[in-house]
N, C-alpha and C positions, 0 to 999 in steps of 0.2 A: 504493500500499500503506500502510496506518495507520502502522505502527511502523517504518517502513524509515528506515536513517541516510540523512543527507544526504549523507555522505560515506563510502562502504564501507570496510571494514577492507582493509589490506594482507594479502598472504598471510603474510608474516612476523608480523603481528600476529594473525592468526587461529591460528596455529601456536602461537603463545606463549600465546594464551588457552585453547587445547586442554590445553597442558601446565601452566599455572599460572593460573587463572581470575583475571581482573581484580578481580572483587569477592570474591575469598577462596573458600577451600573451603568455609567454614562455610555460605555462601549456596547454595552447591551442595548441600551435605548436607541443608540444611533444604528444598531444593526435591524431593529425592529421597523424604525423610521424607512430604512433603505428597503426593506422587506414590502412595506406599504407602497412605498414610491414607485416600486418596480411592477406593482400590479397593473393590468392592462384593462384600466376602467376610469371612469371620470373622478376627479376629486370629490364631487359630491357623493357617490356612491362609495367610494373607499371611506369618508368620513361618517357617513352615514352607517357603514357597517361596523366600523370601530367605536363609534357610539352606541350602538346596539350591544356590542360586546360589554364595554363598560356599564351600561345600565344593567346587564344580564348579572354582572357581578354582586350587584347591591341588592339583589332578590335574596330571598331566605331557603331559596329551593336548592339547596346543596347537592352537587351531583347532577344535576340537570342544567346548570348554567350554560354550558357549550351548547347543548342543544336549544335552550332557549334563545341565545344570542343568534343561532344559525336560523330560527324561525322567525325572530324578530327582524333580521337582515331580509329574508324574503319577503315578508309581509312590507315592509318599507322599501323594497327594492334597492337595497343596500348591498354592498359585497359581501358575499359568505364568509370568504377567506378573512377579510379584514375584520368581521366579527369575532371570528376565532382569536385573532391577534389581539383584539381589544381585551378578551377574557384574561390575557396574562397579566393585566394589572392586579388581578386578584391574585394574592401569593401569601405564605404563611405571615409574611410582615403588615401586610395590608388587610386580611379578614378580620383579625380582631377588632381593629379600628372601625371597619366597616359594619361588624355586627353591633357593636356598641352603638355607634351613633345613629344607625338606623332604629335600634331599638328604642334608644332615648326619644329620639325624634318622633317616632310613632307613638310612643306613650304620652308624650307633651300633646300630640294632636288629638289623641282619645282620652284627654284628661286624666289620666293614670298618673300616678308618682312614677319618675323617672327610676326609680330603684324597688320596681315591682318584684314580688315573690317569684323567683325563679325555681322553686321547688317543682311547678309543674313541668319544667323543662325536663329536670332529671327523671321525674318519673314517665313523663312522655316518651323521652329518648329511650329510656329501658324499654317501655311497652313498645315501641316501634321497632327495636331491634329483635325482640321476642316473637313480634308478628311477622316480621320479614322473614325469620326462619321458618313459623310455621306455616306461611303463606296463606291464611285464612282472611277473606275479605272484612269480615267483622272485627277481627282484632287489629287490623290495619285501621280501620275507621276509629276505634275506639283510642288507639295510639294517637293518630292525628288529631282526635279531639282533645288529648291531653296535652298535646303541642300547642294547641290554637291559642291560649294565652300568651304565649312567646311569639308565635308565628304572626299573629294579627298585627301587633306594632311594629314588628320588623317589617311585614308586606307594606304597610302603610307608610313607613319611613322610608324604604327602598324607592317607592313611587316619588315622593317628593325629593330627598337626596340624591337617588340614582338619575331622575331626569334632570334635576339642575347640573350635575356633574357631566352628564353626558351631552347636554345643550353645549357647554363650555369646551367639552373635547371635540364635539363637533365643528365647532367655529375654529378652533384652534389648529385641528389636523387638516381642515379642507384649506384655510389660508396656507399652511404650511406646503402642502401639495401644490397649490396653485402657483405659490413663489418658486417651488422647485421646477414645475413643468414650465414657467415662464424663462427661469435660468436656462433650462434645456434647450430650448426654442432658440434663445439668442444665441447661444454658443455658435450652432453651424452659421447663422447669419454672418457674425463677426468674423468667423472663419473664411467664408466665402468673399466677403468684402476685402480681408487682408491679401488674397489670391489675385484679386483684380489689379 
């Protein structure tokens, strides 16, 4: 293999690089932007797909966020690949912040205290785990009912916070892509002018 390491990374080093990249988050962010910029689509479609992915990570539907992002991108006529790239904003560092902020915001909108009793969450999560192994539809419904006191404020907070941040992401990504594409168009024009 052409770019293979002489000595493979240890498992511990691979885990560390996954959580905190060796060459910084800046390089990873630039790589993701270049991936978005290379998509053969309009800046509107790419930015809409990316915003759909960011919105999906704010929802409390853990494990279904990539699917939700793809469905949102299709419905909104955004780019599906860009929606998957947008979901990478959710990671072990950002998820706790997202969960706390959506739960708190949703609790405020519902008129509940922000420090609501989370004992429902533990019992509901336990019941959901047991119901998924048993496969009984009744037990799944009971588990979801137990989780509802936590999921309801999180879903409402996700609509508000996710919608606002997705709108900002849409404007930001679209503007960056338009600037990048206009710079690409001007380079051949400058090259052609210098050859005359």
